[in-house]
C-alpha positions in Angstrom: -16.5 -19.0 -88.4 -18.2 -22.2 -87.2 -16.8 -24.3 -90.1 -13.3 -23.5 -88.9 -14.1 -23.7 -85.2 -16.1 -26.9 -85.0 -15.3 -30.2 -86.6 -18.9 -31.3 -85.9 -20.3 -28.4 -87.8 -17.8 -28.9 -90.7 -18.7 -32.6 -91.0 -22.4 -31.7 -91.0 -21.9 -29.2 -93.8 -19.7 -31.6 -95.7 -22.3 -34.3 -95.4 -25.0 -32.2 -97.1 -22.6 -30.7 -99.7 -21.3 -34.1 -100.8 -24.9 -35.2 -101.4 -25.4 -32.7 -104.2 -25.2 -34.3 -107.7 -26.5 -32.8 -110.9 -27.5 -34.9 -113.8 -29.5 -32.6 -116.1 -31.4 -33.6 -119.3 -33.1 -31.5 -122.0 -36.8 -32.1 -122.2 -37.8 -32.5 -125.9 -41.5 -33.1 -125.3 -43.4 -30.9 -127.8 -46.1 -28.9 -125.9 -47.0 -26.5 -128.7 -48.6 -27.6 -131.9 -46.6 -25.0 -133.9 -43.4 -27.0 -133.2 -44.7 -29.8 -135.6 -44.3 -27.3 -138.4 -40.7 -26.5 -137.5 -38.1 -27.9 -139.9 -36.3 -30.9 -138.5 -32.8 -29.4 -139.2 -33.8 -26.2 -137.4 -35.1 -28.2 -134.4 -31.8 -30.2 -134.3 -29.7 -27.0 -134.6 -31.6 -25.3 -131.8 -31.3 -28.4 -129.6 -27.5 -28.6 -130.2 -27.2 -24.8 -129.5 -29.2 -25.1 -126.2 -27.1 -28.1 -125.0 -23.9 -26.3 -125.8 -25.1 -23.1 -123.9 -26.1 -25.2 -120.9 -22.7 -27.0 -120.9 -20.9 -23.7 -120.8 -22.0 -23.2 -117.2 -20.4 -26.5 -116.0 -22.9 -26.5 -113.1 -22.2 -30.2 -112.5 -18.6 -29.3 -111.6 -19.5 -26.2 -109.6 -22.4 -27.6 -107.6 -20.2 -28.5 -104.6 -18.9 -25.0 -104.3 -22.4 -23.5 -104.7 -23.9 -25.9 -102.1 -21.0 -25.2 -99.6 -21.7 -21.5 -99.8 -25.5 -22.1 -99.4 -25.0 -24.3 -96.3 -22.4 -22.0 -94.7 -23.6 -18.5 -95.7 -27.2 -19.1 -96.8 -26.5 -17.5 -100.2 -24.1 -17.8 -103.1 -23.2 -14.6 -104.9 -21.4 -14.7 -108.2 -20.5 -12.7 -111.3 -20.9 -14.4 -114.7 -18.5 -13.4 -117.4 -19.5 -15.3 -120.6 -17.4 -15.7 -123.7 -17.7 -17.9 -126.8 -16.5 -21.2 -125.1 -17.0 -20.8 -121.4 -19.3 -19.2 -118.9 -17.3 -18.9 -115.6 -18.9 -18.0 -112.4 -16.7 -15.9 -110.1 -17.9 -16.3 -106.5 -18.0 -13.1 -104.4 -17.7 -13.3 -100.7 -21.1 -12.7 -99.0 -19.7 -10.1 -96.6 -19.4 -7.7 -99.6 -22.9 -8.4 -101.0 -26.5 -7.6 -100.1 -29.7 -8.8 -101.7 -31.6 -5.7 -102.8 -34.7 -7.0 -104.6 -36.5 -10.0 -106.1 -37.6 -9.9 -109.7 -39.9 -12.3 -111.6 -41.0 -13.8 -108.2 -37.9 -15.8 -107.4 -34.8 -14.2 -109.0 -32.6 -12.2 -106.6 -30.7 -9.1 -107.6 -27.9 -8.0 -105.4 -25.5 -5.2 -104.8 -21.8 -5.1 -103.8 -20.7 -2.7 -101.1 -17.8 -1.0 -102.7 -16.6 0.6 -99.4 -15.8 -2.9 -97.9 -13.6 -4.1 -100.7 -9.9 -3.8 -100.1 -7.4 -3.0 -102.9 -6.0 -6.6 -102.6 -9.4 -8.2 -103.0 -10.3 -5.7 -105.8 -7.2 -6.9 -107.8 -8.5 -10.5 -107.6 -11.9 -9.7 -109.2 -12.5 -10.3 -112.9 -11.8 -7.3 -115.1 -15.5 -6.8 -116.1 -16.5 -6.6 -112.4 -13.6 -4.2 -111.7 -15.0 -2.1 -114.5 -18.5 -2.1 -113.1 -17.2 -1.1 -109.7 -15.0 1.6 -111.0 -17.7 3.2 -113.2 -20.1 3.2 -110.3 -18.0 5.7 -108.5 -19.1 8.3 -111.0 -22.8 7.3 -111.1 -23.6 6.0 -107.6 -23.6 8.4 -104.6 -23.6 5.6 -102.1 -21.3 2.6 -102.0 -23.8 -0.1 -103.0 -23.3 -1.1 -106.6 -26.0 -3.1 -108.3 -24.6 -6.0 -110.3 -26.1 -6.0 -113.8 -28.9 -8.6 -114.2 -27.2 -10.4 -117.1 -24.0 -10.8 -115.1 -25.4 -11.6 -111.7 -25.7 -15.1 -110.1 -27.5 -15.3 -106.8 -29.0 -18.4 -105.2 -30.4 -18.4 -101.6 -31.2 -21.4 -99.4 -33.8 -19.8 -97.1 -36.3 -18.1 -99.4 -38.5 -16.9 -96.6 -36.5 -13.6 -96.2 -33.9 -11.6 -98.0 -31.3 -11.3 -95.2 -28.8 -14.1 -94.7 -29.8 -16.9 -92.3 -27.6 -20.0 -92.5 -29.6 -23.2 -92.5 -27.7 -24.8 -89.6 -27.8 -21.6 -87.4 -30.3 -23.1 -84.9 -27.9 -26.0 -84.4 -24.9 -23.9 -83.4 -25.8 -23.7 -79.7 -26.2 -27.5 -79.5 -22.8 -27.9 -81.3 -21.2 -25.5 -78.9 -22.6 -27.5 -76.0 -21.0 -30.6 -77.5 -17.7 -28.7 -77.8 -17.9 -27.4 -74.2 -18.7 -30.9 -72.8 -15.7 -32.3 -74.8 -13.4 -29.6 -73.3 -14.7 -30.3 -69.8 -14.1 -34.1 -70.2 -10.6 -33.3 -71.5 -9.9 -31.0 -68.6 -11.3 -33.7 -66.2 -9.1 -36.4 -67.7 -6.1 -34.1 -67.5 -6.8 -33.4 -63.8 -7.2 -37.2 -63.2 -3.9 -37.8 -64.9 -2.2 -35.2 -62.6 -3.8 -36.9 -59.6 -2.5 -40.3 -60.6 1.0 -38.9 -61.1 0.9 -37.1 -57.8 -0.2 -40.3 -55.9 2.5 -42.4 -57.6 
């Protein structure tokens, strides 16, 4: 809401979003002595396969979208649908999602609330996600559908708690004060203009 309501808030979000740049590298430092016995061709093949797999995510192109969701909503929920040449991330609106648990210390698993999804929004979802949601009607008694671990993508900005808490939330009151002062100054200048016209 604030991104559309306040130019100040939008500029603040845009400033931090546009700072995000990813230049990733593959660390080839050998940390295990057993690697010295690996055939050089096998090592090269594994390296090429790893780089190709990492490139499929195209994170360097998607980082701006991910960061925008983090700064506006505090979390980025996605559904990964991997094929032979690409690994697209379909972003799901946070109003339909809820973080349910943390696995391996820092990996979030989330559920989609099926009851909130309209038919129009359902039609825009990838076919694999539609299939997961449709099958869940038979299995799940409640409307929360856990997204399979291998297809889920969830990053959260504030790791202190699992509920959503946008990073700039404490600034909203200050920004609204700026907006109010701006409106008061505008009203005052309009009133002054009417006074000038009246006295002329």
